[in-house]
C-alpha positions in Angstrom: -44.5 97.0 -56.6 -42.0 99.7 -57.5 -41.7 103.3 -56.1 -41.4 106.3 -58.4 -38.2 108.3 -57.6 -40.0 111.6 -58.3 -43.5 111.4 -56.6 -43.0 108.4 -54.4 -46.1 106.6 -55.6 -46.1 102.9 -56.0 -46.6 101.4 -59.5 -46.2 98.2 -61.4 -44.0 99.8 -64.1 -41.3 102.5 -64.0 -39.7 104.3 -66.9 -36.2 105.7 -67.1 -35.8 109.5 -66.5 -34.1 111.9 -68.8 -30.5 111.1 -69.7 -29.3 114.5 -68.4 -30.1 113.4 -64.9 -28.5 110.8 -62.7 -30.4 107.5 -63.2 -33.9 107.9 -62.0 -37.0 105.8 -62.5 -40.4 107.4 -62.7 -44.1 106.4 -63.0 -46.1 107.0 -66.1 -47.7 110.1 -64.7 -44.4 111.8 -63.9 -43.0 110.8 -67.3 -46.1 112.2 -69.1 -45.8 115.5 -67.2 -42.1 115.8 -68.0 -42.7 115.2 -71.7 -45.5 117.8 -71.7 -43.0 120.3 -70.1 -40.4 119.4 -72.7 -43.0 120.1 -75.4 -43.8 123.5 -73.9 -40.1 124.3 -73.7 -39.6 123.4 -77.3 -42.5 125.7 -78.3 -40.9 128.6 -76.3 -37.5 127.8 -77.8 -39.0 127.9 -81.3 -40.7 131.3 -80.6 -37.4 132.7 -79.2 -35.5 131.5 -82.2 -38.0 133.1 -84.6 -37.8 136.4 -82.7 -34.0 136.4 -82.6 -33.9 135.7 -86.4 -36.4 138.6 -87.1 -34.4 140.9 -84.8 -31.2 139.9 -86.6 -32.7 140.6 -90.0 -34.0 144.0 -88.9 -30.6 145.0 -87.4 -28.9 143.7 -90.5 -31.2 145.8 -92.8 -30.7 148.9 -90.6 -26.9 148.5 -90.6 -26.7 147.8 -94.4 -29.0 150.7 -95.3 -27.2 153.4 -97.4 -26.2 156.5 -95.4 -28.2 159.6 -96.1 
């Protein structure tokens, strides 16, 4: 049996953690939870990117508008 570095539960199989972290091994449940969080972060990032682009376009149009 192996022990998950994150939750401490024992399991037969461990998966490697994200490469941004020191080497950790985690169970399937922790891995699935982390991937779901990554998915949510990607959606937030996409929404932020869209908002920033729309703001940049609006500012650009306002600055380029002829005077008067």
